[in-house]
N, C-alpha and C positions, 0 to 999 in steps of 0.2 A: 503494499499499499504506500503510495507516495506521500511525502511528508504534508502535502498540501490537502488531502483528503482526510477528513475526520468526520465519523458518522453524524455527530451533533451539529457541526459547523456547515458541512455540505449536504444540506437537505434541500428538497423540492417540495413546494406547497402543492399538494394534490387535494384540490377542493377543500381547503381549509386545514388539512391534515400534514404534518411534517413528515416526510419520509426520506430516509438517508439514501443519497445517490451514490450507491456503492455496488461493487463487483462482489462475487463469492470470494475472491483472494482477499479483498478489503475486509470483508465480514470475518473470515478466519483469522487474519492477522490481528484484527481488533480484539476478538475474543481471547486470543493467546496473550495479547498485552495485558487485558484486565485479569487473566490468571496469574501472571507473573507479578503483577502490582497487588494482587489480592483485594482488588477493588470489588465492591458489591454493585453489579449492574443487571439489568434485564433487557431481553431483546424481544421485541414484537415483529413477528412475521406477518406482513399486511398485504391482504388481497382487497378486491372491490368490496366484498362484504364488510370487511373491518372499516374501510373509509365511509361507507354509508352509515354504519353504526355510529362512528364518532360524529358524524354530522348531526345526529338526532340525539347524542348523549354528550353534553359538555364535559361531565365528570370523566367519561372515558377517553374524550379527547386529551384531557389533562393527563391521564395515565400514559397516553402515547407521546405526549410532549415531554415526560420525565424519563422516557426510557432512554437507555444508553445508545441504542441502536433500533431503528424501525426499518426492517428490510423490505423491498418490493418483491413480494411473493407472488403477485399475480401479474400475467403478461399484460393486461390492460394498464396497471399501474405503471410498469416499466415504459409501454408506449407513451403515456401521459408525461412522465418525467422527460423522456428523450424529445418529445415534440415542444416542450418548454424550456429547452436549454440544456438539460442534464444528460448530454449525448453519451457519456461513457457509462451510464447505469446498465447493469445487467440484473437479470432475475436471480433473486436469491430465495429459492424455493425450499420451504420447510424440510421436506424429505432429503433434498440435495445437501442442505446445511449439515443436517444430522449425520449423513454420511460422510460428508468431508470432514467434519470434527472428529467422527469416530476413527478415520484413518490417520489423522493427526494425533488424536490422544492415544493411539496404540504405540506410535513412535515416542511421544513425549511422556508417556504415563499419566496423563490426565484421568482423574477418577469421574465416573459418570453415575447419575442416580435418575432413575425414570419414574416420574409422578404423574399418573393419570391412566386413562383408558379403562375400558370395560374390564370385567374380571378376568384375570389371566392374560390380557393383552400385553402388559409390560413385561411379564415372563417370557412370553412368546418372542417379543421385540429383543429381550436380551439374548435368548438363544439364537435368534436369527444374526444379530450383528456380531456376536462374538463367534459365531461359525465363519463369518467374512473376515474379521479381524481377531485371530485367536488370543492376541495380547491385550485386547480391549479390557480395561477394569471396570466392570459394572458392580458397584458396591451395595446397590440397593434398588428395591421397586415397592412402589406403594400404588395400590388401586383405591382411591377414596370413594365413598359412596356418592351417588348423584344427589342425594338430599343434602341440606345445609349440615355441615359437621357440627357437633357440640364443641364448645370452647376446649373440653379436655380431650375430645379425639384430635382436634386441630394441633393442640399442644404435643400430643403423642406423636403425630406425623412430623412435626418441626423437630422434636427430640431426636427421632429416628433418622431423619436426613442428617442433621448435624452430627450425630454420632458416627455415621459412616464417613464423614469428612470428604464429600465429593468436591470436585472442581467445578463441575457443570451439573446443574439440575435442569433435566429436560421435563417440560410441563405439557401434558397432553390432555387438557381440559375441555378444548375447544374455545373458540372465540365468542363473546369477550370474557367468559368466566376465568380462562388462563390468565388473561392480562391483568384483570382485577386481582387474582390471587398473587401473582407475581409482585404488584405494587404493594398489596397489603402486607406481604412477608419480606419484603426486601430488607427491613431491619432486623428481622427474626432468623432468616436463613443465612447461616454463616459461609455458604459457598460463595466464590467469586461471581459467578455467572449463573442467571437462570434464563432459559429460552423457551418460549412458548410455541410449540409446533403443531398443536391440534391433531389433524388426521393423519400426520406423519407417522404416529404410533400404529394405527391400523395398517397404512401402506406398507410400511417396512416390517411389520409382524406378519404381513401376509393374509390379515382378516378381512381386508377390503382391496378391491382392485383399483389401481391407478389409471388415469386416462392415458391412451396411447400417446407416445411422443409427439406425433403430428398434431394431435387435438391441443396438447399443451403449447406447442409452438404457435399455433393460430388462435390462441385465447377462447378455445372451446372446451377448456376442461369443465367449466361449469355445465355444459350440456351433458357431458359424460356422467358427471355427478347426479344431475337431476334424473337422467334416465336410470341411473342405479338405485337412487333412493327418492322416488317421486313423491311419495306421501309425506316424507320429512322435509323435503328442500323445495317443494314447488312454490310455497308462499315466499320463501326467501328470494329465490330467483326472479320470481314474478315482479317483485319490487326492485331489487338490486340491480339487475342487468340493464333494463332500459332506463332506470333512474340514473345510473352512473353515466351511461352513454349520453343521455340528454345534457346532463350537467357538464360533462366534459367537453363535448362540442361547444356548448354555449361558452365556457371558460376560455378555451383555446380561442375561439373566434374573437372574444373580447380582447385577448391579448394581441391578436393579429391586428384589429383596429386600432388599438391604443399604440402599437408599433408604428403603423402607417401614419397615425396622426402626428407622431414625433419625427416623421421624416426618415425613419430607419427602415430598411428592408432587409437587414441581416437576421440570421436566425434569432428567434426570441431567446432573451436571456432573463433570468430572475434578478431582481435587484435586491441586494442585502444591505 
């Protein structure tokens, strides 16, 4: 990662939500730096659904603003950033980030903890990833209940995580639950880094299918997931996809008009 690139400083504004204009390499190097410095940070991986939720929930937007890094997880988010001047931005997809950090962690000895998923998923995830990276240290897994945990249950989970001394806590509770959990536990979890990756637990454990690569490249992953889980996801995507498209086209058009009004026809740049 170049010295000029910092996830908090080099951000793009995606419909009012700050998203880090990073590459996968930037993300990995940043996480490694936090581990070496023993800083406490959390990472939000951000797709269109997350952007639209933040627009409706100011408290959630503040959680994203406080994150050490907000990676562009969705292809439409990457396109928006590139069209508004952040041309070096790459997709930092949750499952890919988890695999990249697993490879690095095997070499560096970073300790992992998996928190989230349905019953048994975190253990399957551990089994799968350790089969790919035999030296990977997974020091614990917890599958919390879907209901709200009691204070005693929550404290027991915190104590178990801290006792395992992980360097990275992977959180798979789904958005926005995982983002709220990371923000609420930042001062209680002693690990340097927490990363919310949602469905990556299921995808990498093999309990749910990922969209084909060609659908991912063409911003059609939402369609694959909708067809896979229509009863659960149709309400989400009926609002999210057309809503984001409408707002994104409007915002980019306004920036074009503003640029022309200032007499500049160069590629749009954000002003900081």
